C-alpha positions as CSV (number, residue, x, y, z in Angstrom):
1,M,31.2,-22.6,-36.4
2,S,28.7,-19.8,-36.8
3,S,29.6,-16.5,-38.4
4,S,29.9,-13.5,-36.1
5,R,29.4,-10.0,-37.5
6,F,30.8,-6.7,-36.3
7,S,30.9,-3.2,-37.7
8,G,33.2,-0.3,-37.5
9,R,34.0,3.0,-39.2
10,S,35.4,2.5,-42.7
11,L,38.5,4.7,-43.0
12,F,39.6,3.4,-46.4
13,P,37.1,1.3,-48.4
14,G,37.6,-2.1,-49.8
15,A,37.1,-5.8,-49.3
16,A,39.5,-8.5,-48.2
17,E,39.7,-11.7,-46.3
18,G,42.5,-13.4,-44.3
19,P,43.7,-14.8,-41.1
20,L,43.5,-12.4,-38.2
21,L,46.8,-11.4,-36.7
22,K,46.1,-9.6,-33.5
23,L,49.1,-7.7,-32.2
24,S,49.5,-7.8,-28.5
25,A,51.6,-4.6,-28.4
26,P,51.6,-1.2,-30.2
27,L,53.6,-1.1,-33.4
28,S,54.8,1.6,-35.9
29,F,55.3,0.5,-39.4
30,W,58.4,2.8,-39.5
31,G,61.2,0.7,-38.0
32,G,58.8,-2.0,-36.9
33,V,58.1,-3.8,-40.2
34,D,60.4,-4.9,-43.0
35,P,58.7,-3.7,-46.2
36,M,60.5,-6.3,-48.3
37,T,59.2,-9.3,-46.3
38,G,56.3,-7.9,-44.3
39,R,57.9,-9.3,-41.1
40,I,57.8,-7.5,-37.8
41,I,61.4,-6.5,-37.0
42,L,61.1,-4.4,-33.9
43,G,63.4,-6.1,-31.4
44,H,61.3,-6.0,-28.3
45,H,57.9,-6.6,-30.0
46,P,56.1,-9.8,-28.8
47,E,55.2,-10.8,-32.4
48,R,58.7,-10.1,-33.7
49,G,59.3,-12.4,-36.7
50,R,55.6,-12.8,-37.6
51,S,54.6,-11.7,-41.1
52,I,51.7,-9.2,-41.5
53,A,51.5,-10.0,-45.3
54,G,48.1,-11.2,-46.3
55,T,46.7,-11.0,-42.8
56,V,43.8,-9.0,-41.4
57,L,46.1,-7.0,-39.1
58,S,44.4,-6.1,-35.8
59,L,46.2,-3.2,-34.3
60,A,44.6,-1.9,-31.2
61,E,47.2,0.8,-30.7
62,P,49.2,2.0,-33.7
63,I,52.2,4.1,-33.0
64,G,52.0,7.0,-35.5
65,S,55.0,8.1,-37.4
66,S,54.9,10.4,-40.4
67,S,57.0,7.8,-42.2
68,S,54.5,4.9,-41.6
69,S,52.6,5.9,-44.7
70,S,55.6,5.5,-46.9
71,V,56.4,2.1,-45.3
72,L,52.8,1.0,-45.9
73,L,53.0,2.2,-49.5
74,E,56.2,0.1,-49.9
75,L,54.5,-2.9,-48.4
76,I,51.6,-2.5,-50.8
77,H,54.0,-2.1,-53.8
78,K,56.0,-5.2,-52.8
79,G,52.9,-7.3,-52.2
80,T,53.8,-7.8,-48.5
81,A,51.0,-5.6,-47.0
82,P,48.2,-6.8,-44.8
83,A,45.0,-7.8,-46.7
84,A,43.1,-5.4,-44.3
85,I,43.8,-3.4,-41.2
86,L,41.6,-3.1,-38.1
87,L,42.6,-0.2,-35.9
88,G,41.5,0.4,-32.3
89,E,42.6,4.0,-32.5
90,L,42.6,6.4,-35.5
91,D,45.8,6.7,-37.4
92,A,45.4,9.1,-40.3
93,I,49.0,8.5,-41.5
94,L,48.3,5.0,-42.5
95,I,45.3,6.2,-44.6
96,V,47.7,8.5,-46.4
97,G,49.7,5.5,-47.5
98,C,46.5,3.8,-48.8
99,L,45.5,7.0,-50.7
100,V,48.8,7.3,-52.4
101,A,48.8,3.7,-53.3
102,Q,45.3,4.1,-54.9
103,E,46.6,7.1,-56.8
104,M,49.4,5.0,-58.1
105,G,47.0,2.3,-59.3
106,L,47.8,-0.1,-56.6
107,Q,45.3,-2.1,-54.5
108,A,45.4,-0.8,-50.9
109,P,44.0,-2.7,-48.0
110,P,40.7,-1.6,-46.5
111,V,41.1,0.1,-43.1
112,V,38.4,0.0,-40.4
113,L,38.3,1.7,-37.0
114,V,36.7,-0.7,-34.5
115,D,36.1,-0.8,-30.8
116,K,39.1,-2.4,-28.9
117,P,36.9,-5.0,-27.3
118,I,35.9,-6.3,-30.7
119,L,39.6,-6.7,-31.6
120,A,40.1,-8.9,-28.5
121,G,37.0,-11.0,-29.4
122,L,38.3,-11.9,-32.8
123,A,41.7,-13.4,-31.8
124,G,42.6,-16.5,-33.7
125,T,39.9,-16.4,-36.4
126,R,39.7,-15.9,-40.2
127,V,37.8,-12.8,-41.0
128,A,36.4,-11.0,-44.0
129,V,36.3,-7.2,-44.2
130,E,34.1,-5.2,-46.5
131,D,34.2,-1.5,-45.9
132,G,33.1,-1.1,-42.3
133,N,31.7,-4.6,-41.9
134,I,33.7,-7.5,-40.4
135,R,32.6,-11.1,-40.2
136,T,34.2,-14.3,-39.2
137,V,34.6,-16.9,-41.9
138,G,34.4,-20.7,-41.5
């Protein structure tokens, strides 16, 4: 399999690699993700029960909540956070969680703003993220 490369706008720098988990519906970390396990707990979400831990989380439409930053910070602290986050829409609240984690000396996931069609094109692959650059692996 040949490697595909994409680029986006780096919202929080860093490098990570993992299996892509493309969510098929919007999600708020607040009330939608269990920070202890990294599992999606929102009752009506199509990916309910799936773990976001260690994945490159592809989230075309985040649902902003001012508490999402604290949930992301808790996920990072517990080791259940995504390895990287690809957003189809800007969500500054998630970046706040990364910034606070960094200030606490924790390794926060890189966050990249990408075009939604790119998110659809990556489904089911393993990807590496470095700042604003994304490439398929394997």
